[in-house]
C-alpha positions, 0 to 999 in steps of 0.5 A: 478528498476525492476519493476517487483521485486519490485512489487513482494515485494510490493505485499507481504509487502500489503498482510503483512498488509492486515488481519489488514485493513480486521479486520474493513472491509477494503482492499488495491488493489496495482494499480501500481508500478511507476519507480520513487519509487511511489506506487498508491494503492487503500485503499477499503472497509471501509477503503475509507471513514474512516476518519483514512485512511491516518494514515493506510496508511501512519503509517501502509502501507506505513512503511511496504512498506518501510521496505521491499523494498527500492526501495519505495519511498513512496506510494499514495493512488488513487480513480482511 
């Protein structure tokens, strides 16, 4: 896996879903792309405290990233 290529794919995918999050006062930041296919993101703004954030992470963000990059196996939210 070429981390730089996957990271760029992930950044483009996040840009594609970001406007949906921003419409509700939230956002997402890329923390890192790990070499095991796991992407760490940080939900910010309204998304950080939203009870629907797990659904947003899995059905929105993770689905988009996995669709756009076969190397992405999972997306996990971090709070750091």
